[in-house]
Structure formats: structure tokens, C-alpha cells
Backbone atoms as SQL, in Angstrom:
CREATE TABLE atoms (id INTEGER PRIMARY KEY, chain TEXT, resi INTEGER, resn TEXT, atom TEXT, x REAL, y REAL, z REAL);
INSERT INTO atoms VALUES
  (1, 'A', 1, 'MET', 'N', 88.679, -71.948, 12.432),
  (2, 'A', 1, 'MET', 'CA', 88.289, -73.196, 13.063),
  (3, 'A', 1, 'MET', 'C', 87.347, -72.870, 14.226),
  (4, 'A', 2, 'ILE', 'N', 86.187, -73.489, 14.206),
  (5, 'A', 2, 'ILE', 'CA', 85.221, -73.323, 15.289),
  (6, 'A', 2, 'ILE', 'C', 85.507, -74.390, 16.344),
  (7, 'A', 3, 'LEU', 'N', 85.592, -73.966, 17.605),
  (8, 'A', 3, 'LEU', 'CA', 85.852, -74.879, 18.719),
  (9, 'A', 3, 'LEU', 'C', 84.718, -74.746, 19.724),
  (10, 'A', 4, 'VAL', 'N', 84.031, -75.857, 20.023),
  (11, 'A', 4, 'VAL', 'CA', 82.932, -75.831, 20.986),
  (12, 'A', 4, 'VAL', 'C', 82.995, -77.054, 21.899),
  (13, 'A', 5, 'ASN', 'N', 82.412, -76.912, 23.079),
  (14, 'A', 5, 'ASN', 'CA', 82.378, -78.055, 23.996),
  (15, 'A', 5, 'ASN', 'C', 81.008, -78.724, 23.991),
  (16, 'A', 6, 'THR', 'N', 80.200, -78.430, 22.981),
  (17, 'A', 6, 'THR', 'CA', 78.901, -79.076, 22.809),
  (18, 'A', 6, 'THR', 'C', 78.986, -80.084, 21.669),
  (19, 'A', 7, 'ASP', 'N', 77.947, -80.904, 21.524),
  (20, 'A', 7, 'ASP', 'CA', 77.957, -81.882, 20.437),
  (21, 'A', 7, 'ASP', 'C', 77.228, -81.380, 19.195),
  (22, 'A', 8, 'PHE', 'N', 76.987, -80.074, 19.138),
  (23, 'A', 8, 'PHE', 'CA', 76.319, -79.479, 17.991),
  (24, 'A', 8, 'PHE', 'C', 76.838, -78.056, 17.789),
  (25, 'A', 9, 'ILE', 'N', 76.582, -77.545, 16.598),
  (26, 'A', 9, 'ILE', 'CA', 76.826, -76.139, 16.283),
  (27, 'A', 9, 'ILE', 'C', 75.521, -75.640, 15.674),
  (28, 'A', 10, 'THR', 'N', 74.935, -74.631, 16.257),
  (29, 'A', 10, 'THR', 'CA', 73.633, -74.131, 15.821),
  (30, 'A', 10, 'THR', 'C', 73.614, -73.858, 14.323),
  (31, 'A', 11, 'ASP', 'N', 72.569, -74.355, 13.669),
  (32, 'A', 11, 'ASP', 'CA', 72.323, -74.151, 12.234),
  (33, 'A', 11, 'ASP', 'C', 73.399, -74.729, 11.326),
  (34, 'A', 12, 'GLN', 'N', 74.124, -75.737, 11.804),
  (35, 'A', 12, 'GLN', 'CA', 75.149, -76.380, 10.977),
  (36, 'A', 12, 'GLN', 'C', 74.905, -77.886, 10.927),
  (37, 'A', 13, 'ASN', 'N', 74.978, -78.430, 9.723),
  (38, 'A', 13, 'ASN', 'CA', 74.986, -79.883, 9.551),
  (39, 'A', 13, 'ASN', 'C', 76.428, -80.265, 9.266),
  (40, 'A', 14, 'PHE', 'N', 76.860, -81.381, 9.832),
  (41, 'A', 14, 'PHE', 'CA', 78.255, -81.750, 9.636),
  (42, 'A', 14, 'PHE', 'C', 78.426, -83.258, 9.592),
  (43, 'A', 15, 'GLN', 'N', 79.572, -83.624, 9.084),
  (44, 'A', 15, 'GLN', 'CA', 79.995, -85.022, 8.986),
  (45, 'A', 15, 'GLN', 'C', 81.167, -85.208, 9.944),
  (46, 'A', 16, 'THR', 'N', 81.100, -86.254, 10.743),
  (47, 'A', 16, 'THR', 'CA', 82.193, -86.546, 11.668),
  (48, 'A', 16, 'THR', 'C', 83.397, -87.065, 10.893),
  (49, 'A', 17, 'ILE', 'N', 84.574, -86.566, 11.238),
  (50, 'A', 17, 'ILE', 'CA', 85.801, -87.017, 10.584),
  (51, 'A', 17, 'ILE', 'C', 86.542, -87.994, 11.488),
  (52, 'A', 18, 'ASP', 'N', 86.984, -87.512, 12.660),
  (53, 'A', 18, 'ASP', 'CA', 87.783, -88.359, 13.550),
  (54, 'A', 18, 'ASP', 'C', 88.005, -87.628, 14.874),
  (55, 'A', 19, 'ILE', 'N', 88.477, -88.343, 15.846),
  (56, 'A', 19, 'ILE', 'CA', 88.898, -87.738, 17.110),
  (57, 'A', 19, 'ILE', 'C', 90.243, -87.067, 16.884),
  (58, 'A', 20, 'VAL', 'N', 90.399, -85.869, 17.432),
  (59, 'A', 20, 'VAL', 'CA', 91.677, -85.165, 17.357),
  (60, 'A', 20, 'VAL', 'C', 92.100, -84.794, 18.771),
  (61, 'A', 21, 'LYS', 'N', 93.406, -84.639, 18.949),
  (62, 'A', 21, 'LYS', 'CA', 93.918, -84.317, 20.286),
  (63, 'A', 21, 'LYS', 'C', 95.186, -83.506, 20.177),
  (64, 'A', 22, 'GLY', 'N', 95.499, -82.873, 21.287),
  (65, 'A', 22, 'GLY', 'CA', 96.756, -82.140, 21.418),
  (66, 'A', 22, 'GLY', 'C', 97.193, -82.264, 22.862),
  (67, 'A', 23, 'SER', 'N', 98.480, -82.311, 23.089),
  (68, 'A', 23, 'SER', 'CA', 98.952, -82.414, 24.470),
  (69, 'A', 23, 'SER', 'C', 100.219, -81.593, 24.662),
  (70, 'A', 24, 'MET', 'N', 100.481, -81.326, 25.904),
  (71, 'A', 24, 'MET', 'CA', 101.678, -80.575, 26.296),
  (72, 'A', 24, 'MET', 'C', 102.093, -81.072, 27.669),
  (73, 'A', 25, 'ILE', 'N', 103.325, -81.428, 27.819),
  (74, 'A', 25, 'ILE', 'CA', 103.857, -81.807, 29.129),
  (75, 'A', 25, 'ILE', 'C', 104.671, -80.632, 29.635),
  (76, 'A', 26, 'GLN', 'N', 104.287, -80.165, 30.797),
  (77, 'A', 26, 'GLN', 'CA', 104.893, -78.964, 31.373),
  (78, 'A', 26, 'GLN', 'C', 105.600, -79.344, 32.679),
  (79, 'A', 27, 'THR', 'N', 106.811, -78.854, 32.838),
  (80, 'A', 27, 'THR', 'CA', 107.534, -79.091, 34.088),
  (81, 'A', 27, 'THR', 'C', 107.628, -77.806, 34.884),
  (82, 'A', 28, 'LYS', 'N', 107.838, -77.973, 36.158),
  (83, 'A', 28, 'LYS', 'CA', 107.989, -76.817, 37.040),
  (84, 'A', 28, 'LYS', 'C', 109.423, -76.305, 36.975),
  (85, 'A', 29, 'HIS', 'N', 109.568, -75.022, 37.128),
  (86, 'A', 29, 'HIS', 'CA', 110.867, -74.374, 37.181),
  (87, 'A', 29, 'HIS', 'C', 111.272, -74.285, 38.657),
  (88, 'A', 30, 'ILE', 'N', 112.489, -74.637, 38.974),
  (89, 'A', 30, 'ILE', 'CA', 112.935, -74.662, 40.371),
  (90, 'A', 30, 'ILE', 'C', 112.744, -73.308, 41.057),
  (91, 'A', 31, 'GLY', 'N', 112.948, -72.228, 40.309),
  (92, 'A', 31, 'GLY', 'CA', 112.740, -70.893, 40.878),
  (93, 'A', 31, 'GLY', 'C', 111.280, -70.664, 41.241),
  (94, 'A', 32, 'LEU', 'N', 110.375, -71.137, 40.382),
  (95, 'A', 32, 'LEU', 'CA', 108.946, -71.026, 40.680),
  (96, 'A', 32, 'LEU', 'C', 108.590, -71.837, 41.913),
  (97, 'A', 33, 'ASP', 'N', 109.208, -73.009, 42.035),
  (98, 'A', 33, 'ASP', 'CA', 108.944, -73.861, 43.195),
  (99, 'A', 33, 'ASP', 'C', 109.299, -73.146, 44.497),
  (100, 'A', 34, 'ILE', 'N', 110.447, -72.551, 44.531),
  (101, 'A', 34, 'ILE', 'CA', 110.897, -71.875, 45.756),
  (102, 'A', 34, 'ILE', 'C', 109.966, -70.713, 46.091),
  (103, 'A', 35, 'LEU', 'N', 109.658, -69.879, 45.089),
  (104, 'A', 35, 'LEU', 'CA', 108.758, -68.755, 45.314),
  (105, 'A', 35, 'LEU', 'C', 107.357, -69.225, 45.710),
  (106, 'A', 36, 'SER', 'N', 106.904, -70.322, 45.110),
  (107, 'A', 36, 'SER', 'CA', 105.570, -70.834, 45.413),
  (108, 'A', 36, 'SER', 'C', 105.486, -71.398, 46.816),
  (109, 'A', 37, 'ILE', 'N', 106.550, -72.018, 47.289),
  (110, 'A', 37, 'ILE', 'CA', 106.576, -72.526, 48.668),
  (111, 'A', 37, 'ILE', 'C', 106.431, -71.369, 49.644),
  (112, 'A', 38, 'ILE', 'N', 107.154, -70.301, 49.369),
  (113, 'A', 38, 'ILE', 'CA', 107.061, -69.114, 50.229),
  (114, 'A', 38, 'ILE', 'C', 105.651, -68.523, 50.151),
  (115, 'A', 39, 'LYS', 'N', 105.119, -68.391, 48.952),
  (116, 'A', 39, 'LYS', 'CA', 103.776, -67.825, 48.757),
  (117, 'A', 39, 'LYS', 'C', 102.720, -68.694, 49.450),
  (118, 'A', 40, 'SER', 'N', 102.889, -70.011, 49.423),
  (119, 'A', 40, 'SER', 'CA', 101.884, -70.901, 50.011),
  (120, 'A', 40, 'SER', 'C', 101.802, -70.737, 51.529),
  (121, 'A', 41, 'LEU', 'N', 102.840, -70.215, 52.139),
  (122, 'A', 41, 'LEU', 'CA', 102.804, -69.962, 53.574),
  (123, 'A', 41, 'LEU', 'C', 101.820, -68.856, 53.926),
  (124, 'A', 42, 'PHE', 'N', 101.612, -67.923, 52.981),
  (125, 'A', 42, 'PHE', 'CA', 100.744, -66.776, 53.220),
  (126, 'A', 42, 'PHE', 'C', 99.387, -66.908, 52.539),
  (127, 'A', 43, 'GLY', 'N', 99.248, -67.847, 51.628),
  (128, 'A', 43, 'GLY', 'CA', 97.990, -68.044, 50.915),
  (129, 'A', 43, 'GLY', 'C', 97.891, -67.176, 49.679),
  (130, 'A', 44, 'GLY', 'N', 96.904, -67.469, 48.849),
  (131, 'A', 44, 'GLY', 'CA', 96.669, -66.694, 47.635),
  (132, 'A', 44, 'GLY', 'C', 97.000, -67.489, 46.388),
  (133, 'A', 45, 'GLU', 'N', 96.686, -66.892, 45.261),
  (134, 'A', 45, 'GLU', 'CA', 96.907, -67.548, 43.974),
  (135, 'A', 45, 'GLU', 'C', 98.389, -67.592, 43.633),
  (136, 'A', 46, 'LEU', 'N', 98.809, -68.700, 43.066),
  (137, 'A', 46, 'LEU', 'CA', 100.178, -68.846, 42.586),
  (138, 'A', 46, 'LEU', 'C', 100.181, -68.453, 41.103),
  (139, 'A', 47, 'TYR', 'N', 100.334, -67.157, 40.849),
  (140, 'A', 47, 'TYR', 'CA', 100.190, -66.605, 39.503),
  (141, 'A', 47, 'TYR', 'C', 101.135, -67.247, 38.492),
  (142, 'A', 48, 'ALA', 'N', 102.346, -67.521, 38.888),
  (143, 'A', 48, 'ALA', 'CA', 103.316, -68.110, 37.951),
  (144, 'A', 48, 'ALA', 'C', 102.848, -69.476, 37.476),
  (145, 'A', 49, 'TYR', 'N', 102.267, -70.266, 38.381),
  (146, 'A', 49, 'TYR', 'CA', 101.750, -71.580, 37.998),
  (147, 'A', 49, 'TYR', 'C', 100.490, -71.445, 37.151),
  (148, 'A', 50, 'SER', 'N', 99.625, -70.504, 37.477),
  (149, 'A', 50, 'SER', 'CA', 98.421, -70.278, 36.675),
  (150, 'A', 50, 'SER', 'C', 98.807, -69.915, 35.245),
  (151, 'A', 51, 'GLU', 'N', 99.768, -69.038, 35.107),
  (152, 'A', 51, 'GLU', 'CA', 100.244, -68.638, 33.779),
  (153, 'A', 51, 'GLU', 'C', 100.869, -69.822, 33.043),
  (154, 'A', 52, 'MET', 'N', 101.658, -70.612, 33.753),
  (155, 'A', 52, 'MET', 'CA', 102.305, -71.774, 33.144),
  (156, 'A', 52, 'MET', 'C', 101.258, -72.761, 32.611),
  (157, 'A', 53, 'ILE', 'N', 100.220, -73.034, 33.392),
  (158, 'A', 53, 'ILE', 'CA', 99.180, -73.968, 32.972),
  (159, 'A', 53, 'ILE', 'C', 98.365, -73.387, 31.821),
  (160, 'A', 54, 'ASN', 'N', 98.072, -72.095, 31.861),
  (161, 'A', 54, 'ASN', 'CA', 97.333, -71.471, 30.759),
  (162, 'A', 54, 'ASN', 'C', 98.113, -71.545, 29.452),
  (163, 'A', 55, 'GLU', 'N', 99.425, -71.345, 29.526),
  (164, 'A', 55, 'GLU', 'CA', 100.261, -71.471, 28.325),
  (165, 'A', 55, 'GLU', 'C', 100.275, -72.902, 27.814),
  (166, 'A', 56, 'ALA', 'N', 100.333, -73.870, 28.723),
  (167, 'A', 56, 'ALA', 'CA', 100.314, -75.280, 28.324),
  (168, 'A', 56, 'ALA', 'C', 98.978, -75.626, 27.664),
  (169, 'A', 57, 'ARG', 'N', 97.860, -75.121, 28.202),
  (170, 'A', 57, 'ARG', 'CA', 96.536, -75.351, 27.603),
  (171, 'A', 57, 'ARG', 'C', 96.476, -74.764, 26.200),
  (172, 'A', 58, 'ALA', 'N', 97.006, -73.552, 26.048),
  (173, 'A', 58, 'ALA', 'CA', 96.993, -72.896, 24.737),
  (174, 'A', 58, 'ALA', 'C', 97.810, -73.687, 23.716),
  (175, 'A', 59, 'THR', 'N', 98.956, -74.191, 24.128),
  (176, 'A', 59, 'THR', 'CA', 99.799, -74.989, 23.232),
  (177, 'A', 59, 'THR', 'C', 99.100, -76.285, 22.854),
  (178, 'A', 60, 'ALA', 'N', 98.500, -76.959, 23.822),
  (179, 'A', 60, 'ALA', 'CA', 97.784, -78.214, 23.554),
  (180, 'A', 60, 'ALA', 'C', 96.618, -77.964, 22.592),
  (181, 'A', 61, 'THR', 'N', 95.895, -76.867, 22.800),
  (182, 'A', 61, 'THR', 'CA', 94.762, -76.537, 21.927),
  (183, 'A', 61, 'THR', 'C', 95.249, -76.266, 20.508),
  (184, 'A', 62, 'LYS', 'N', 96.344, -75.528, 20.385),
  (185, 'A', 62, 'LYS', 'CA', 96.920, -75.233, 19.066),
  (186, 'A', 62, 'LYS', 'C', 97.294, -76.531, 18.347),
  (187, 'A', 63, 'ARG', 'N', 97.862, -77.468, 19.056),
  (188, 'A', 63, 'ARG', 'CA', 98.249, -78.754, 18.450),
  (189, 'A', 63, 'ARG', 'C', 97.022, -79.544, 18.006),
  (190, 'A', 64, 'MET', 'N', 95.937, -79.489, 18.794),
  (191, 'A', 64, 'MET', 'CA', 94.710, -80.175, 18.406),
  (192, 'A', 64, 'MET', 'C', 94.139, -79.547, 17.131),
  (193, 'A', 65, 'VAL', 'N', 94.120, -78.217, 17.067),
  (194, 'A', 65, 'VAL', 'CA', 93.606, -77.515, 15.894),
  (195, 'A', 65, 'VAL', 'C', 94.440, -77.864, 14.658),
  (196, 'A', 66, 'GLN', 'N', 95.745, -77.933, 14.803),
  (197, 'A', 66, 'GLN', 'CA', 96.610, -78.287, 13.671),
  (198, 'A', 66, 'GLN', 'C', 96.287, -79.689, 13.163),
  (199, 'A', 67, 'GLU', 'N', 96.027, -80.618, 14.083),
  (200, 'A', 67, 'GLU', 'CA', 95.661, -81.984, 13.680),
  (201, 'A', 67, 'GLU', 'C', 94.327, -81.973, 12.935),
  (202, 'A', 68, 'ALA', 'N', 93.367, -81.184, 13.425),
  (203, 'A', 68, 'ALA', 'CA', 92.054, -81.086, 12.770),
  (204, 'A', 68, 'ALA', 'C', 92.184, -80.460, 11.381),
  (205, 'A', 69, 'GLU', 'N', 93.012, -79.438, 11.253),
  (206, 'A', 69, 'GLU', 'CA', 93.219, -78.789, 9.952),
  (207, 'A', 69, 'GLU', 'C', 93.809, -79.762, 8.937),
  (208, 'A', 70, 'LYS', 'N', 94.727, -80.620, 9.373),
  (209, 'A', 70, 'LYS', 'CA', 95.317, -81.621, 8.469),
  (210, 'A', 70, 'LYS', 'C', 94.263, -82.577, 7.936),
  (211, 'A', 71, 'LEU', 'N', 93.195, -82.793, 8.702),
  (212, 'A', 71, 'LEU', 'CA', 92.111, -83.677, 8.277),
  (213, 'A', 71, 'LEU', 'C', 91.054, -82.942, 7.451),
  (214, 'A', 72, 'GLY', 'N', 91.218, -81.636, 7.272),
  (215, 'A', 72, 'GLY', 'CA', 90.260, -80.848, 6.515),
  (216, 'A', 72, 'GLY', 'C', 89.009, -80.480, 7.302),
  (217, 'A', 73, 'ALA', 'N', 89.116, -80.425, 8.606),
  (218, 'A', 73, 'ALA', 'CA', 87.967, -80.117, 9.461),
  (219, 'A', 73, 'ALA', 'C', 87.627, -78.632, 9.426),
  (220, 'A', 74, 'ASP', 'N', 86.343, -78.356, 9.642),
  (221, 'A', 74, 'ASP', 'CA', 85.869, -76.981, 9.769),
  (222, 'A', 74, 'ASP', 'C', 85.680, -76.598, 11.226),
  (223, 'A', 75, 'ALA', 'N', 85.556, -77.605, 12.092),
  (224, 'A', 75, 'ALA', 'CA', 85.297, -77.352, 13.511),
  (225, 'A', 75, 'ALA', 'C', 85.715, -78.564, 14.331),
  (226, 'A', 76, 'VAL', 'N', 85.833, -78.337, 15.635),
  (227, 'A', 76, 'VAL', 'CA', 86.039, -79.433, 16.582),
  (228, 'A', 76, 'VAL', 'C', 84.941, -79.282, 17.635),
  (229, 'A', 77, 'ILE', 'N', 84.175, -80.353, 17.824),
  (230, 'A', 77, 'ILE', 'CA', 83.082, -80.330, 18.789),
  (231, 'A', 77, 'ILE', 'C', 83.427, -81.231, 19.977),
  (232, 'A', 78, 'ASN', 'N', 82.639, -81.109, 21.039),
  (233, 'A', 78, 'ASN', 'CA', 82.819, -81.936, 22.249),
  (234, 'A', 78, 'ASN', 'C', 84.225, -81.815, 22.828),
  (235, 'A', 79, 'ILE', 'N', 84.781, -80.626, 22.848),
  (236, 'A', 79, 'ILE', 'CA', 86.144, -80.433, 23.342),
  (237, 'A', 79, 'ILE', 'C', 86.184, -80.642, 24.852),
  (238, 'A', 80, 'ARG', 'N', 87.182, -81.380, 25.302),
  (239, 'A', 80, 'ARG', 'CA', 87.398, -81.638, 26.723),
  (240, 'A', 80, 'ARG', 'C', 88.886, -81.461, 27.048),
  (241, 'A', 81, 'TYR', 'N', 89.147, -80.984, 28.244),
  (242, 'A', 81, 'TYR', 'CA', 90.512, -80.838, 28.747),
  (243, 'A', 81, 'TYR', 'C', 90.695, -81.764, 29.940),
  (244, 'A', 82, 'THR', 'N', 91.876, -82.295, 30.064),
  (245, 'A', 82, 'THR', 'CA', 92.210, -83.100, 31.229),
  (246, 'A', 82, 'THR', 'C', 93.684, -82.889, 31.544),
  (247, 'A', 83, 'SER', 'N', 94.062, -83.198, 32.761),
  (248, 'A', 83, 'SER', 'CA', 95.477, -83.098, 33.135),
  (249, 'A', 83, 'SER', 'C', 95.827, -84.292, 34.000),
  (250, 'A', 84, 'SER', 'N', 97.089, -84.628, 33.979),
  (251, 'A', 84, 'SER', 'CA', 97.571, -85.730, 34.802),
  (252, 'A', 84, 'SER', 'C', 99.034, -85.501, 35.135),
  (253, 'A', 85, 'THR', 'N', 99.457, -86.109, 36.212),
  (254, 'A', 85, 'THR', 'CA', 100.854, -86.021, 36.613),
  (255, 'A', 85, 'THR', 'C', 101.624, -87.120, 35.891),
  (256, 'A', 86, 'VAL', 'N', 102.667, -86.733, 35.176),
  (257, 'A', 86, 'VAL', 'CA', 103.492, -87.673, 34.437),
  (258, 'A', 86, 'VAL', 'C', 104.601, -88.209, 35.342),
  (259, 'A', 87, 'MET', 'N', 105.181, -87.310, 36.101),
  (260, 'A', 87, 'MET', 'CA', 106.209, -87.632, 37.083),
  (261, 'A', 87, 'MET', 'C', 106.228, -86.489, 38.082),
  (262, 'A', 88, 'GLN', 'N', 106.949, -86.627, 39.144),
  (263, 'A', 88, 'GLN', 'CA', 106.991, -85.544, 40.120),
  (264, 'A', 88, 'GLN', 'C', 107.516, -84.278, 39.454),
  (265, 'A', 89, 'GLY', 'N', 106.726, -83.219, 39.518),
  (266, 'A', 89, 'GLY', 'CA', 107.146, -81.945, 38.937),
  (267, 'A', 89, 'GLY', 'C', 106.782, -81.765, 37.476),
  (268, 'A', 90, 'ALA', 'N', 106.067, -82.725, 36.873),
  (269, 'A', 90, 'ALA', 'CA', 105.687, -82.600, 35.466),
  (270, 'A', 90, 'ALA', 'C', 104.235, -83.037, 35.285),
  (271, 'A', 91, 'SER', 'N', 103.471, -82.224, 34.569),
  (272, 'A', 91, 'SER', 'CA', 102.068, -82.523, 34.312),
  (273, 'A', 91, 'SER', 'C', 101.801, -82.482, 32.821),
  (274, 'A', 92, 'GLU', 'N', 100.842, -83.309, 32.386),
  (275, 'A', 92, 'GLU', 'CA', 100.409, -83.290, 31.000),
  (276, 'A', 92, 'GLU', 'C', 99.041, -82.633, 30.934),
  (277, 'A', 93, 'ILE', 'N', 98.893, -81.728, 29.993),
  (278, 'A', 93, 'ILE', 'CA', 97.603, -81.149, 29.666),
  (279, 'A', 93, 'ILE', 'C', 97.194, -81.794, 28.350),
  (280, 'A', 94, 'LEU', 'N', 96.012, -82.397, 28.322),
  (281, 'A', 94, 'LEU', 'CA', 95.495, -83.058, 27.121),
  (282, 'A', 94, 'LEU', 'C', 94.169, -82.424, 26.758),
  (283, 'A', 95, 'VAL', 'N', 94.000, -82.094, 25.493),
  (284, 'A', 95, 'VAL', 'CA', 92.732, -81.595, 24.973),
  (285, 'A', 95, 'VAL', 'C', 92.338, -82.500, 23.814),
  (286, 'A', 96, 'TYR', 'N', 91.048, -82.839, 23.752),
  (287, 'A', 96, 'TYR', 'CA', 90.586, -83.705, 22.676),
  (288, 'A', 96, 'TYR', 'C', 89.159, -83.350, 22.307),
  (289, 'A', 97, 'GLY', 'N', 88.784, -83.720, 21.100),
  (290, 'A', 97, 'GLY', 'CA', 87.441, -83.462, 20.616),
  (291, 'A', 97, 'GLY', 'C', 87.216, -84.206, 19.310),
  (292, 'A', 98, 'THR', 'N', 86.072, -83.950, 18.687),
  (293, 'A', 98, 'THR', 'CA', 85.711, -84.606, 17.438),
  (294, 'A', 98, 'THR', 'C', 85.796, -83.604, 16.300),
  (295, 'A', 99, 'ALA', 'N', 86.643, -83.905, 15.326),
  (296, 'A', 99, 'ALA', 'CA', 86.789, -83.052, 14.147),
  (297, 'A', 99, 'ALA', 'C', 85.598, -83.315, 13.223),
  (298, 'A', 100, 'VAL', 'N', 85.005, -82.223, 12.705),
  (299, 'A', 100, 'VAL', 'CA', 83.860, -82.341, 11.805),
  (300, 'A', 100, 'VAL', 'C', 84.041, -81.447, 10.596),
  (301, 'A', 101, 'ARG', 'N', 83.345, -81.837, 9.517),
  (302, 'A', 101, 'ARG', 'CA', 83.344, -81.047, 8.273),
  (303, 'A', 101, 'ARG', 'C', 81.897, -80.665, 7.987),
  (304, 'A', 102, 'PHE', 'N', 81.658, -79.398, 7.655),
  (305, 'A', 102, 'PHE', 'CA', 80.307, -78.945, 7.360),
  (306, 'A', 102, 'PHE', 'C', 79.837, -79.513, 6.021),
  (307, 'A', 103, 'ILE', 'N', 78.549, -79.857, 5.973),
  (308, 'A', 103, 'ILE', 'CA', 77.965, -80.367, 4.709),
  (309, 'A', 103, 'ILE', 'C', 76.789, -79.506, 4.286);
């Protein structure tokens, strides 16, 4: 599966199939919260949170690809990521794009 954030793929003609998406809602772990509060006093990257968000992005992307595969897509173009707070301590990572089939 080809994944791009552009509206084209060089040297490929394609037919648009549909919008596809994947999402993941991630919550904070209380242990991470305590360690992060301490870390924030001294500054620097909160590695545990960075890793948590990267894993959530990967899961959301995998779900989007699975949806595209079910539609018989060869690629997903115009991929975009967004995040939002669902409730205190929980965030949603959403990825979406346009599934296409090569012609």
C-alpha cells in the first residue's frame, strides 16, 4: 500500500474510491503522569508520552490501511493526521485520506 500526503503519485493514473480513516483513543497511565510531572519541573522531552503518541499514530494508520485494503485500494493519497482531547487524560489520534485504485 502506497501512502502519501500529496494529491498525486508520480507516473500513476488512478481512480478515486472513497475516504478512509483510522483512529485510536489513547489514555495516559497514572505512572507516566507522575513521572512526567516531575520531569516537567526540569524541562526536556517527555519520552514516554512521545512513544505513546507514536504508537497511537501507528495503530491509527494501520486501521486506515486495513479499511483501504477492504475497498481494493492500491494507495491512499492526501493523508492527514489530527488529534483531539476526548476527555481529561484521553486523546484521539485520527488519520484520514483518499483511497485510490491504479488504472
